[in-house]
C-alpha positions as CSV (number, residue, x, y, z in Angstrom):
1,X,-118.4,-125.8,21.0
2,X,-115.5,-127.0,23.2
3,X,-113.2,-127.0,20.2
4,X,-114.1,-123.4,19.4
5,X,-113.5,-122.4,23.0
6,X,-110.1,-124.2,22.9
7,X,-109.1,-122.4,19.7
8,X,-110.2,-119.1,21.1
9,X,-108.1,-119.6,24.2
10,X,-105.1,-120.7,22.2
11,X,-105.3,-117.5,20.0
12,X,-105.7,-115.3,23.1
13,X,-102.6,-117.0,24.7
14,X,-100.6,-116.7,21.5
15,X,-101.6,-113.0,21.2
16,X,-100.4,-112.3,24.7
17,X,-97.2,-114.4,24.4
18,X,-96.2,-112.7,21.2
19,X,-96.8,-109.3,22.6
20,X,-94.7,-110.1,25.7
21,X,-92.0,-111.7,23.6
22,X,-91.8,-108.7,21.3
23,X,-91.6,-106.2,24.1
24,X,-88.8,-108.3,25.8
25,X,-86.9,-108.6,22.5
26,X,-87.0,-104.8,21.9
27,X,-85.7,-104.2,25.4
28,X,-82.9,-106.8,25.1
29,X,-82.0,-105.6,21.6
30,X,-81.8,-101.9,22.8
31,X,-79.7,-102.9,25.8
32,X,-77.3,-104.9,23.7
33,X,-77.0,-102.1,21.2
34,X,-76.2,-99.6,24.0
35,X,-73.5,-102.0,25.2
36,X,-72.1,-102.3,21.7
37,X,-72.2,-98.5,21.2
38,X,-70.6,-97.4,24.6
39,X,-68.5,-100.4,25.6
40,X,-67.4,-101.9,22.3
41,X,-67.5,-98.7,20.3
42,X,-69.3,-100.2,17.3
43,X,-73.1,-100.2,17.4
44,X,-75.2,-102.4,15.2
45,X,-76.7,-100.5,12.3
46,X,-79.6,-102.9,11.8
47,X,-81.0,-102.6,15.3
48,X,-83.2,-99.5,14.6
49,X,-84.7,-101.3,11.6
50,X,-85.5,-104.4,13.6
51,X,-86.8,-102.4,16.5
52,X,-89.2,-100.5,14.3
53,X,-90.3,-103.7,12.6
54,X,-91.1,-105.4,16.0
55,X,-92.6,-102.2,17.4
56,X,-95.2,-102.2,14.6
57,X,-96.1,-105.8,15.5
58,X,-96.1,-104.9,19.2
59,X,-98.5,-102.1,18.6
60,X,-100.9,-104.2,16.7
61,X,-100.7,-107.1,19.2
62,X,-101.2,-104.6,22.0
63,X,-104.3,-103.2,20.4
64,X,-105.6,-106.8,20.0
65,X,-104.9,-107.6,23.6
66,X,-106.7,-104.5,24.8
67,X,-109.7,-105.3,22.7
68,X,-109.8,-108.8,24.3
69,X,-110.1,-107.3,27.8
70,X,-112.4,-104.6,26.5
71,X,-109.9,-101.9,27.8
72,X,-110.2,-99.3,25.0
73,X,-111.6,-96.1,26.4
74,X,-115.0,-94.9,25.2
75,X,-117.3,-91.9,25.9
76,X,-120.5,-93.5,27.1
77,X,-122.3,-90.5,28.7
78,X,-125.2,-90.8,26.3
79,X,-125.3,-94.6,26.3
80,X,-125.5,-94.7,30.1
81,X,-128.6,-92.5,30.0
82,X,-130.4,-94.9,27.7
83,X,-132.7,-97.7,28.8
84,X,-131.1,-101.2,29.0
85,X,-132.8,-102.2,25.8
86,X,-131.4,-99.2,23.9
87,X,-128.0,-99.8,25.4
88,X,-128.0,-103.4,24.1
89,X,-129.1,-102.2,20.6
90,X,-126.3,-99.6,20.7
91,X,-123.8,-102.2,21.7
92,X,-124.9,-104.5,18.9
93,X,-124.7,-101.8,16.3
94,X,-121.4,-100.5,17.4
95,X,-119.9,-104.0,17.5
96,X,-121.3,-104.6,14.0
97,X,-119.6,-101.4,12.8
98,X,-116.3,-102.4,14.4
99,X,-116.6,-105.9,12.8
100,X,-117.1,-104.4,9.3
101,X,-114.2,-102.0,9.8
102,X,-111.9,-104.9,11.0
103,X,-113.0,-107.0,8.0
104,X,-112.0,-104.1,5.7
105,X,-108.7,-103.8,7.5
106,X,-108.0,-107.5,7.1
107,X,-108.9,-107.4,3.4
108,X,-106.8,-104.3,2.6
109,X,-104.1,-105.5,4.9
110,X,-103.8,-108.7,2.9
111,X,-103.5,-106.6,-0.3
112,X,-100.9,-104.3,1.3
113,X,-98.9,-107.4,2.5
114,X,-98.9,-108.9,-1.0
115,X,-97.9,-105.6,-2.6
116,X,-95.2,-105.1,0.1
117,X,-93.2,-108.1,-1.2
118,X,-91.3,-106.1,-3.7
119,X,-90.4,-103.2,-1.4
120,X,-87.3,-104.0,0.7
121,X,-86.0,-102.5,4.0
122,X,-82.9,-100.4,3.4
123,X,-80.4,-102.2,5.7
124,X,-81.5,-105.8,6.0
125,X,-83.2,-106.0,2.6
126,X,-86.3,-107.7,4.1
127,X,-89.6,-107.3,2.3
128,X,-92.0,-104.9,3.9
129,X,-94.7,-107.6,3.7
130,X,-93.3,-109.0,7.0
131,X,-94.1,-105.7,8.6
132,X,-97.4,-105.2,6.8
133,X,-98.6,-108.7,7.7
134,X,-99.2,-107.4,11.2
135,X,-102.3,-105.6,10.0
136,X,-104.3,-108.7,8.7
137,X,-102.9,-111.0,11.4
138,X,-103.7,-108.8,14.4
139,X,-107.0,-107.5,12.9
140,X,-108.0,-111.1,12.6
141,X,-107.4,-111.6,16.3
142,X,-109.4,-108.4,17.0
143,X,-112.2,-109.6,14.7
144,X,-112.4,-112.8,16.7
145,X,-112.5,-110.9,20.0
146,X,-115.2,-108.5,18.7
147,X,-117.1,-111.4,17.2
148,X,-117.4,-112.9,20.6
149,X,-118.5,-109.6,22.1
150,X,-121.0,-109.2,19.3
151,X,-122.3,-112.7,19.9
152,X,-122.6,-112.0,23.6
153,X,-124.5,-108.8,22.9
154,X,-126.9,-110.6,20.6
155,X,-127.6,-113.2,23.4
156,X,-128.0,-110.5,25.9
157,X,-124.9,-111.5,27.8
158,X,-122.9,-108.3,27.1
159,X,-121.2,-106.3,29.8
160,X,-123.5,-104.8,32.3
161,X,-122.8,-101.4,33.6
162,X,-123.4,-100.2,37.2
163,X,-126.5,-98.4,35.9
164,X,-128.0,-101.7,34.6
165,X,-127.4,-103.3,38.0
166,X,-129.1,-100.4,39.8
167,X,-132.1,-100.4,37.5
168,X,-132.5,-104.1,37.8
169,X,-132.4,-104.0,41.6
170,X,-135.0,-101.2,41.7
171,X,-137.5,-103.3,39.6
């Protein structure tokens, strides 16, 4: 179990590090290209292509990081009015739906990545599979994070809302 926890922590740190590195690289690249354009008079033509490439990865890594901290917004008006038992069932079902969706995204992302090997970017001539690979890689991270949330929901250790705490204190 400790090995699994270590692997989980490693992936979480890798996810965060790659996201921060991608953001820093985009900023540095944009600043360097502004310098090249206005000071040197000859901007790099490939910067936009690389920036878009990295931005796609950054978006997917960001979505993964937000899932890890359970930061995506949700409308839970109905769920908060349910009993704790039904809230737990709702959480389990919704986590299961997300896991199935992520599994499909991983599967079709792999297919897209394989098919993207023949299509090349216009300036650098890189295969689109390098861009498309962000889908199965980052969705695998998301799957792992949601898998943990699902496991916690099954064990009854999911997130407790303020309403849960109030109801438990009244009993």
